[in-house]
Backbone as JSON Lines, residues from 0, in Angstrom:
{"i":0,"aa":"M","n":[0.84,-1.18,0.0],"ca":[0.0,0.0,0.0],"c":[0.89,1.24,0.0]}
{"i":1,"aa":"Q","n":[0.63,2.13,-0.88],"ca":[1.38,3.37,-1.01],"c":[0.84,4.41,-0.03]}
{"i":2,"aa":"P","n":[1.74,5.19,0.55],"ca":[1.26,6.27,1.44],"c":[0.61,7.36,0.6]}
{"i":3,"aa":"P","n":[-0.24,8.15,1.22],"ca":[-0.84,9.29,0.51],"c":[0.25,10.22,-0.01]}
{"i":4,"aa":"P","n":[0.01,10.92,-1.09],"ca":[1.01,11.85,-1.63],"c":[1.46,12.84,-0.55]}
{"i":5,"aa":"G","n":[2.76,13.05,-0.5],"ca":[3.32,13.99,0.47],"c":[3.51,13.41,1.85]}
{"i":6,"aa":"Q","n":[3.26,12.11,2.02],"ca":[3.42,11.46,3.32],"c":[4.56,10.45,3.25]}
{"i":7,"aa":"P","n":[5.29,10.24,4.37],"ca":[6.36,9.25,4.35],"c":[5.8,7.84,4.33]}
{"i":8,"aa":"P","n":[6.6,6.85,3.92],"ca":[6.16,5.46,3.96],"c":[5.86,5.03,5.39]}
{"i":9,"aa":"P","n":[5.06,3.99,5.58],"ca":[4.76,3.52,6.94],"c":[6.04,3.19,7.7]}
{"i":10,"aa":"G","n":[6.08,3.57,8.99],"ca":[7.24,3.32,9.82],"c":[8.36,4.32,9.65]}
{"i":11,"aa":"K","n":[8.2,5.25,8.73],"ca":[9.22,6.29,8.49],"c":[8.59,7.65,8.78]}
{"i":12,"aa":"R","n":[9.45,8.63,8.89],"ca":[8.92,9.99,9.06],"c":[9.81,10.95,8.28]}
{"i":13,"aa":"W","n":[9.23,12.06,7.9],"ca":[10.01,13.09,7.24],"c":[10.82,13.83,8.28]}
{"i":14,"aa":"H","n":[11.98,14.22,7.9],"ca":[12.8,15.03,8.78],"c":[12.8,16.46,8.27]}
{"i":15,"aa":"T","n":[12.75,17.37,9.2],"ca":[12.77,18.79,8.85],"c":[13.94,19.45,9.57]}
{"i":16,"aa":"R","n":[14.2,20.67,9.25],"ca":[15.25,21.4,9.96],"c":[14.91,21.52,11.45]}
{"i":17,"aa":"E","n":[13.63,21.66,11.75],"ca":[13.2,21.78,13.14],"c":[13.21,20.44,13.86]}
{"i":18,"aa":"D","n":[12.96,19.36,13.15],"ca":[12.86,18.03,13.75],"c":[13.71,17.05,12.93]}
{"i":19,"aa":"S","n":[15.01,17.12,13.16],"ca":[15.94,16.33,12.35],"c":[16.07,14.88,12.82]}
{"i":20,"aa":"G","n":[15.67,14.62,14.07],"ca":[15.86,13.28,14.61],"c":[17.29,13.02,15.05]}
{"i":21,"aa":"I","n":[18.14,14.05,15.05],"ca":[19.55,13.91,15.42],"c":[19.72,14.43,16.83]}
{"i":22,"aa":"R","n":[20.46,13.66,17.65],"ca":[20.74,14.12,19.01],"c":[22.13,13.68,19.45]}
{"i":23,"aa":"L","n":[22.65,14.42,20.39],"ca":[23.93,14.14,21.03],"c":[23.63,13.82,22.48]}
{"i":24,"aa":"D","n":[23.92,12.59,22.9],"ca":[23.53,12.19,24.25],"c":[24.55,12.66,25.29]}
{"i":25,"aa":"A","n":[24.27,12.39,26.55],"ca":[25.11,12.85,27.66],"c":[26.5,12.23,27.64]}
{"i":26,"aa":"A","n":[26.66,11.09,26.97],"ca":[27.96,10.42,26.87],"c":[28.7,10.84,25.61]}
{"i":27,"aa":"M","n":[28.23,11.89,24.94],"ca":[28.86,12.43,23.73],"c":[28.75,11.49,22.53]}
{"i":28,"aa":"R","n":[27.65,10.73,22.45],"ca":[27.41,9.84,21.3],"c":[26.29,10.44,20.46]}
{"i":29,"aa":"W","n":[26.47,10.36,19.14],"ca":[25.48,10.87,18.18],"c":[24.47,9.78,17.85]}
{"i":30,"aa":"W","n":[23.21,10.2,17.68],"ca":[22.1,9.29,17.34],"c":[21.25,9.92,16.26]}
{"i":31,"aa":"H","n":[20.62,9.08,15.45],"ca":[19.62,9.53,14.49],"c":[18.43,8.59,14.59]}
{"i":32,"aa":"D","n":[17.28,9.15,14.92],"ca":[16.06,8.35,15.12],"c":[16.32,7.16,16.04]}
{"i":33,"aa":"D","n":[17.0,7.42,17.15],"ca":[17.32,6.42,18.17],"c":[18.2,5.28,17.69]}
{"i":34,"aa":"E","n":[18.9,5.49,16.59],"ca":[19.91,4.54,16.1],"c":[21.27,5.22,16.26]}
{"i":35,"aa":"P","n":[22.26,4.51,16.82],"ca":[23.57,5.15,16.99],"c":[24.24,5.44,15.65]}
{"i":36,"aa":"I","n":[24.89,6.56,15.59],"ca":[25.71,6.89,14.42],"c":[27.11,6.4,14.75]}
{"i":37,"aa":"E","n":[27.62,5.5,13.95],"ca":[28.87,4.83,14.29],"c":[30.02,5.11,13.34]}
{"i":38,"aa":"H","n":[29.75,5.65,12.17],"ca":[30.82,5.89,11.21],"c":[31.7,7.03,11.71]}
{"i":39,"aa":"P","n":[33.01,6.79,11.89],"ca":[33.89,7.81,12.48],"c":[33.94,9.12,11.7]}
{"i":40,"aa":"K","n":[33.84,9.07,10.38],"ca":[33.91,10.31,9.6],"c":[32.63,11.13,9.77]}
{"i":41,"aa":"I","n":[31.5,10.47,9.92],"ca":[30.25,11.2,10.16],"c":[30.28,11.81,11.55]}
{"i":42,"aa":"I","n":[30.76,11.06,12.53],"ca":[30.86,11.58,13.9],"c":[31.77,12.8,13.92]}
{"i":43,"aa":"E","n":[32.91,12.72,13.28],"ca":[33.84,13.86,13.25],"c":[33.22,15.06,12.53]}
{"i":44,"aa":"L","n":[32.51,14.81,11.43],"ca":[31.83,15.89,10.71],"c":[30.79,16.55,11.6]}
{"i":45,"aa":"F","n":[29.99,15.75,12.29],"ca":[28.97,16.31,13.18],"c":[29.63,17.11,14.31]}
{"i":46,"aa":"N","n":[30.7,16.58,14.92],"ca":[31.39,17.3,15.98],"c":[31.91,18.64,15.48]}
{"i":47,"aa":"A","n":[32.5,18.65,14.3],"ca":[33.08,19.88,13.75],"c":[32.02,20.86,13.27]}
{"i":48,"aa":"S","n":[30.81,20.38,13.04],"ca":[29.75,21.21,12.46],"c":[28.72,21.7,13.46]}
{"i":49,"aa":"L","n":[28.89,21.35,14.73],"ca":[27.94,21.75,15.76],"c":[28.18,23.2,16.16]}
{"i":50,"aa":"V","n":[27.14,24.0,16.08],"ca":[27.23,25.42,16.47],"c":[26.04,25.79,17.34]}
{"i":51,"aa":"L","n":[26.24,26.82,18.11],"ca":[25.19,27.37,18.96],"c":[24.69,28.64,18.3]}
{"i":52,"aa":"D","n":[23.39,28.68,17.99],"ca":[22.89,29.86,17.3],"c":[22.61,31.0,18.28]}
{"i":53,"aa":"D","n":[22.18,32.13,17.77],"ca":[21.95,33.32,18.6],"c":[20.83,33.12,19.61]}
{"i":54,"aa":"D","n":[19.95,32.14,19.37],"ca":[18.84,31.87,20.29],"c":[19.19,30.8,21.31]}
{"i":55,"aa":"G","n":[20.44,30.29,21.28],"ca":[20.84,29.26,22.23],"c":[20.45,27.85,21.82]}
{"i":56,"aa":"R","n":[20.1,27.66,20.56],"ca":[19.76,26.33,20.05],"c":[20.94,25.78,19.26]}
{"i":57,"aa":"Y","n":[21.12,24.46,19.36],"ca":[22.22,23.83,18.65],"c":[21.82,23.45,17.24]}
{"i":58,"aa":"Q","n":[22.74,23.7,16.32],"ca":[22.53,23.36,14.92],"c":[23.72,22.59,14.41]}
{"i":59,"aa":"L","n":[23.46,21.72,13.45],"ca":[24.52,21.17,12.61],"c":[24.51,22.03,11.36]}
{"i":60,"aa":"R","n":[25.67,22.61,11.02],"ca":[25.8,23.43,9.81],"c":[26.87,22.8,8.94]}
{"i":61,"aa":"I","n":[26.43,22.26,7.82],"ca":[27.33,21.61,6.88],"c":[27.13,22.29,5.52]}
{"i":62,"aa":"A","n":[28.14,23.04,5.1],"ca":[28.06,23.85,3.88],"c":[26.84,24.76,4.0]}
{"i":63,"aa":"Q","n":[25.93,24.72,3.04],"ca":[24.75,25.58,3.07],"c":[23.57,24.92,3.79]}
{"i":64,"aa":"D","n":[23.72,23.68,4.19],"ca":[22.62,22.95,4.83],"c":[22.76,23.03,6.34]}
{"i":65,"aa":"W","n":[21.63,22.98,7.03],"ca":[21.65,23.0,8.48],"c":[20.37,22.4,9.02]}
{"i":66,"aa":"C","n":[20.43,21.98,10.3],"ca":[19.24,21.51,11.01],"c":[19.5,21.68,12.5]}
{"i":67,"aa":"Y","n":[18.42,21.74,13.26],"ca":[18.54,21.77,14.71],"c":[18.78,20.36,15.22]}
{"i":68,"aa":"V","n":[19.55,20.25,16.3],"ca":[19.79,18.97,16.93],"c":[19.54,19.09,18.43]}
{"i":69,"aa":"Q","n":[19.22,17.98,19.03],"ca":[19.0,17.93,20.47],"c":[20.32,17.58,21.15]}
{"i":70,"aa":"V","n":[20.69,18.36,22.15],"ca":[21.89,18.1,22.94],"c":[21.43,17.84,24.36]}
{"i":71,"aa":"E","n":[21.7,16.62,24.86],"ca":[21.19,16.22,26.17],"c":[21.97,16.81,27.33]}
{"i":72,"aa":"D","n":[23.26,17.05,27.16],"ca":[24.05,17.58,28.27],"c":[25.13,18.5,27.69]}
{"i":73,"aa":"A","n":[26.35,18.05,27.67],"ca":[27.44,18.86,27.11],"c":[27.41,18.78,25.59]}
{"i":74,"aa":"A","n":[27.66,19.92,24.97],"ca":[27.66,19.97,23.51],"c":[29.05,19.7,22.93]}
{"i":75,"aa":"Y","n":[30.07,19.94,23.73],"ca":[31.43,19.82,23.23],"c":[32.24,18.94,24.18]}
{"i":76,"aa":"E","n":[33.24,18.3,23.61],"ca":[34.16,17.51,24.41],"c":[35.51,18.2,24.43]}
{"i":77,"aa":"V","n":[36.09,18.33,25.61],"ca":[37.46,18.82,25.73],"c":[38.35,17.64,25.39]}
{"i":78,"aa":"R","n":[39.1,17.76,24.3],"ca":[39.94,16.66,23.84],"c":[41.37,16.77,24.35]}
{"i":79,"aa":"T","n":[41.87,18.0,24.5],"ca":[43.25,18.22,24.9],"c":[43.34,19.46,25.78]}
{"i":80,"aa":"V","n":[44.21,19.4,26.77],"ca":[44.52,20.55,27.62],"c":[45.97,20.92,27.33]}
{"i":81,"aa":"D","n":[46.2,22.16,26.91],"ca":[47.53,22.64,26.56],"c":[47.92,23.81,27.45]}
{"i":82,"aa":"V","n":[49.21,23.96,27.66],"ca":[49.76,25.18,28.25],"c":[50.36,25.97,27.1]}
{"i":83,"aa":"T","n":[49.89,27.18,26.92],"ca":[50.34,28.02,25.8],"c":[51.73,28.6,26.12]}
{"i":84,"aa":"P","n":[52.43,29.11,25.1],"ca":[53.74,29.71,25.35],"c":[53.7,30.86,26.36]}
{"i":85,"aa":"D","n":[52.57,31.56,26.45],"ca":[52.46,32.65,27.43],"c":[51.9,32.16,28.76]}
{"i":86,"aa":"E","n":[51.97,30.84,28.98],"ca":[51.63,30.19,30.24],"c":[50.16,30.35,30.64]}
{"i":87,"aa":"H","n":[49.28,30.18,29.7],"ca":[47.85,30.09,29.97],"c":[47.41,28.67,29.64]}
{"i":88,"aa":"V","n":[46.23,28.3,30.11],"ca":[45.71,26.97,29.83],"c":[44.66,27.07,28.74]}
{"i":89,"aa":"S","n":[44.87,26.28,27.69],"ca":[44.0,26.29,26.52],"c":[43.36,24.91,26.35]}
{"i":90,"aa":"L","n":[42.12,24.92,25.9],"ca":[41.38,23.68,25.65],"c":[41.18,23.51,24.16]}
{"i":91,"aa":"R","n":[41.42,22.31,23.66],"ca":[41.06,21.99,22.28],"c":[39.78,21.17,22.34]}
{"i":92,"aa":"L","n":[38.78,21.61,21.6],"ca":[37.44,21.04,21.68],"c":[37.13,20.13,20.49]}
{"i":93,"aa":"S","n":[36.05,19.38,20.64],"ca":[35.63,18.43,19.62],"c":[35.23,19.1,18.31]}
{"i":94,"aa":"D","n":[34.96,20.39,18.32],"ca":[34.61,21.09,17.07],"c":[35.85,21.66,16.39]}
{"i":95,"aa":"R","n":[37.03,21.24,16.84],"ca":[38.32,21.64,16.27],"c":[38.69,23.09,16.57]}
{"i":96,"aa":"T","n":[38.1,23.67,17.6],"ca":[38.47,25.01,18.02],"c":[39.26,24.91,19.32]}
{"i":97,"aa":"A","n":[39.91,26.0,19.67],"ca":[40.64,26.08,20.93],"c":[40.24,27.37,21.62]}
{"i":98,"aa":"E","n":[40.21,27.33,22.93],"ca":[39.91,28.53,23.69],"c":[40.49,28.41,25.09]}
{"i":99,"aa":"A","n":[40.6,29.54,25.75],"ca":[41.15,29.58,27.11],"c":[40.19,28.9,28.08]}
{"i":100,"aa":"L","n":[40.76,28.21,29.05],"ca":[39.97,27.58,30.11],"c":[39.42,28.65,31.03]}
{"i":101,"aa":"D","n":[38.12,28.59,31.29],"ca":[37.47,29.45,32.28],"c":[37.46,28.66,33.59]}
{"i":102,"aa":"L","n":[38.45,28.9,34.44],"ca":[38.59,28.14,35.68],"c":[37.36,28.23,36.58]}
{"i":103,"aa":"E","n":[36.73,29.37,36.61],"ca":[35.57,29.55,37.49],"c":[34.4,28.67,37.09]}
{"i":104,"aa":"S","n":[34.4,28.2,35.85],"ca":[33.27,27.39,35.38],"c":[33.48,25.89,35.6]}
{"i":105,"aa":"L","n":[34.64,25.5,36.11],"ca":[34.91,24.07,36.32],"c":[33.94,23.46,37.31]}
{"i":106,"aa":"Q","n":[33.45,22.28,36.96],"ca":[32.59,21.51,37.86],"c":[32.93,20.05,37.73]}
{"i":107,"aa":"L","n":[32.59,19.28,38.74],"ca":[32.8,17.85,38.74],"c":[31.44,17.18,38.8]}
{"i":108,"aa":"T","n":[31.14,16.32,37.82],"ca":[29.85,15.63,37.8],"c":[29.84,14.55,38.89]}
{"i":109,"aa":"P","n":[28.67,14.06,39.27],"ca":[28.62,12.99,40.28],"c":[29.41,11.74,39.88]}
{"i":110,"aa":"D","n":[29.58,11.51,38.57],"ca":[30.36,10.34,38.15],"c":[31.84,10.68,37.95]}
{"i":111,"aa":"G","n":[32.28,11.86,38.42],"ca":[33.7,12.19,38.45],"c":[34.28,12.76,37.18]}
{"i":112,"aa":"V","n":[33.46,13.3,36.3],"ca":[33.94,13.88,35.05],"c":[33.95,15.4,35.18]}
{"i":113,"aa":"L","n":[35.05,16.0,34.77],"ca":[35.14,17.45,34.78],"c":[34.33,18.04,33.63]}
{"i":114,"aa":"T","n":[33.7,19.17,33.9],"ca":[33.01,19.95,32.87],"c":[33.4,21.41,33.05]}
{"i":115,"aa":"C","n":[33.2,22.19,32.02],"ca":[33.42,23.62,32.1],"c":[32.53,24.3,31.07]}
{"i":116,"aa":"R","n":[32.5,25.61,31.12],"ca":[31.73,26.39,30.16],"c":[32.68,26.85,29.05]}
{"i":117,"aa":"V","n":[32.18,26.83,27.82],"ca":[32.94,27.26,26.64],"c":[32.04,28.14,25.78]}
{"i":118,"aa":"K","n":[32.58,28.62,24.69],"ca":[31.82,29.45,23.75],"c":[31.26,30.68,24.47]}
{"i":119,"aa":"Q","n":[32.17,31.41,25.13],"ca":[31.82,32.62,25.89],"c":[30.82,32.31,26.99]}
{"i":120,"aa":"G","n":[30.94,31.12,27.58],"ca":[30.07,30.72,28.68],"c":[28.71,30.21,28.27]}
{"i":121,"aa":"R","n":[28.44,30.13,26.98],"ca":[27.11,29.77,26.49],"c":[26.88,28.26,26.39]}
{"i":122,"aa":"A","n":[27.96,27.46,26.38],"ca":[27.82,26.02,26.17],"c":[28.65,25.26,27.2]}
{"i":123,"aa":"K","n":[28.27,24.02,27.4],"ca":[28.95,23.14,28.34],"c":[29.86,22.19,27.57]}
{"i":124,"aa":"A","n":[31.05,21.95,28.15],"ca":[31.99,20.98,27.57],"c":[32.34,19.95,28.63]}
{"i":125,"aa":"R","n":[32.47,18.73,28.19],"ca":[32.8,17.6,29.06],"c":[34.22,17.14,28.71]}
{"i":126,"aa":"F","n":[35.06,16.98,29.71],"ca":[36.43,16.56,29.49],"c":[36.47,15.08,29.09]}
{"i":127,"aa":"S","n":[37.27,14.77,28.07],"ca":[37.52,13.37,27.75],"c":[38.43,12.81,28.85]}
{"i":128,"aa":"R","n":[38.56,11.52,28.88],"ca":[39.43,10.88,29.87],"c":[40.87,11.41,29.74]}
{"i":129,"aa":"D","n":[41.37,11.49,28.49],"ca":[42.73,11.98,28.27],"c":[42.88,13.43,28.71]}
{"i":130,"aa":"A","n":[41.91,14.27,28.39],"ca":[41.99,15.68,28.77],"c":[41.91,15.84,30.29]}
{"i":131,"aa":"Q","n":[41.1,15.03,30.92],"ca":[41.0,15.12,32.37],"c":[42.33,14.72,33.02]}
{"i":132,"aa":"Y","n":[42.99,13.73,32.45],"ca":[44.3,13.32,32.95],"c":[45.31,14.46,32.73]}
{"i":133,"aa":"Q","n":[45.3,15.06,31.54],"ca":[46.22,16.17,31.25],"c":[46.0,17.33,32.23]}
{"i":134,"aa":"F","n":[44.74,17.61,32.51],"ca":[44.42,18.68,33.46],"c":[44.95,18.32,34.84]}
{"i":135,"aa":"G","n":[44.75,17.07,35.26],"ca":[45.22,16.63,36.56],"c":[46.72,16.75,36.71]}
{"i":136,"aa":"E","n":[47.46,16.58,35.62],"ca":[48.91,16.71,35.66],"c":[49.35,18.14,35.97]}
{"i":137,"aa":"L","n":[48.46,19.11,35.77],"ca":[48.79,20.51,36.03],"c":[48.41,20.94,37.45]}
{"i":138,"aa":"L","n":[47.75,20.07,38.21],"ca":[47.27,20.41,39.55],"c":[48.31,20.09,40.61]}
{"i":139,"aa":"E","n":[48.33,20.95,41.63],"ca":[49.16,20.74,42.8],"c":[48.33,21.07,44.03]}
{"i":140,"aa":"E","n":[48.73,20.5,45.16],"ca":[48.06,20.86,46.4],"c":[48.65,22.16,46.89]}
{"i":141,"aa":"G","n":[47.78,23.12,47.16],"ca":[48.23,24.43,47.63],"c":[48.0,24.58,49.12]}
{"i":142,"aa":"P","n":[48.05,25.8,49.6],"ca":[47.84,26.06,51.02],"c":[46.43,25.66,51.46]}
{"i":143,"aa":"Q","n":[46.32,25.2,52.69],"ca":[45.05,24.78,53.3],"c":[44.31,23.74,52.46]}
{"i":144,"aa":"G","n":[45.04,22.91,51.72],"ca":[44.43,21.83,50.95],"c":[43.72,22.27,49.69]}
{"i":145,"aa":"H","n":[43.83,23.53,49.32],"ca":[43.23,23.99,48.07],"c":[44.04,23.47,46.89]}
{"i":146,"aa":"L","n":[43.39,23.31,45.77],"ca":[44.09,22.9,44.56],"c":[44.58,24.13,43.8]}
{"i":147,"aa":"V","n":[45.75,23.98,43.22],"ca":[46.35,25.06,42.43],"c":[46.67,24.49,41.06]}
{"i":148,"aa":"L","n":[46.33,25.26,40.03],"ca":[46.68,24.91,38.66],"c":[47.97,25.65,38.32]}
{"i":149,"aa":"R","n":[48.98,24.9,37.89],"ca":[50.26,25.51,37.55],"c":[50.51,25.36,36.06]}
{"i":150,"aa":"A","n":[50.81,26.51,35.43],"ca":[51.19,26.53,34.02],"c":[52.47,27.33,33.92]}
{"i":151,"aa":"G","n":[53.59,26.65,33.84],"ca":[54.88,27.31,33.86],"c":[55.08,27.98,35.2]}
{"i":152,"aa":"Q","n":[55.35,29.27,35.2],"ca":[55.55,30.02,36.44],"c":[54.24,30.59,36.99]}
{"i":153,"aa":"R","n":[53.18,30.46,36.25],"ca":[51.89,31.02,36.68],"c":[51.1,29.97,37.43]}
{"i":154,"aa":"Q","n":[50.26,30.43,38.35],"ca":[49.38,29.5,39.06],"c":[48.08,30.19,39.44]}
{"i":155,"aa":"W","n":[47.03,29.39,39.53],"ca":[45.71,29.87,39.88],"c":[45.07,28.88,40.83]}
{"i":156,"aa":"E","n":[44.29,29.38,41.75],"ca":[43.53,28.49,42.63],"c":[42.36,27.91,41.82]}
{"i":157,"aa":"V","n":[42.1,26.63,42.03],"ca":[41.06,25.91,41.3],"c":[39.83,25.77,42.2]}
{"i":158,"aa":"P","n":[38.64,26.05,41.68],"ca":[37.43,25.99,42.51],"c":[36.9,24.57,42.73]}
{"i":159,"aa":"L","n":[37.79,23.62,42.88],"ca":[37.43,22.24,43.17],"c":[38.24,21.79,44.37]}
{"i":160,"aa":"S","n":[37.67,20.94,45.18],"ca":[38.43,20.47,46.34],"c":[39.17,19.18,46.01]}
{"i":161,"aa":"L","n":[40.28,19.0,46.7],"ca":[41.05,17.78,46.55],"c":[40.21,16.59,46.99]}
{"i":162,"aa":"D","n":[39.43,16.77,48.05],"ca":[38.57,15.67,48.55],"c":[37.57,15.23,47.49]}
{"i":163,"aa":"A","n":[36.95,16.2,46.81],"ca":[35.96,15.88,45.77],"c":[36.61,15.12,44.62]}
{"i":164,"aa":"L","n":[37.8,15.55,44.23],"ca":[38.5,14.85,43.14],"c":[38.9,13.45,43.54]}
{"i":165,"aa":"Q","n":[39.36,13.28,44.76],"ca":[39.77,11.95,45.23],"c":[38.57,11.04,45.37]}
{"i":166,"aa":"A","n":[37.44,11.59,45.81],"ca":[36.23,10.78,45.96],"c":[35.69,10.32,44.62]}
{"i":167,"aa":"A","n":[35.96,11.09,43.57],"ca":[35.46,10.78,42.23],"c":[36.28,9.68,41.56]}
{"i":168,"aa":"T","n":[37.48,9.42,42.06],"ca":[38.33,8.41,41.4],"c":[38.16,7.06,42.02]}
């Protein structure tokens, strides 16, 4: 039986820019219509093409095409933590951009994963395991048990407690 003109076949649905069926889950996995997207080149394309529009909605923008996507938690993954030549801490993100770490935005999830705010504080980023390890390598115990981030000769107090970090591991 053929569907009525202008209607999708049974069991299928039309996708629109507003309802693309694409989502990024809390574990940073891409899905389409509740099926995992597994091809590495598609995943990398989606990661590199994710943008936050002026209204605070996430879009995939690929060339002239775009659609809205659902983001369940963090939109970006911190892939690498670098110390710049001028002794600042820089994050490389899953969208292939880099930006300075906003120390005040650091948080630790109940499952022990670091997160921070990126994109001028408008979006959340989740640290990958490697990035979290790299960040930990820059931490030292400071006075009164506070954590200090050291980048070359510079240092900053970190708004996380040593106890919280140890409890998360």
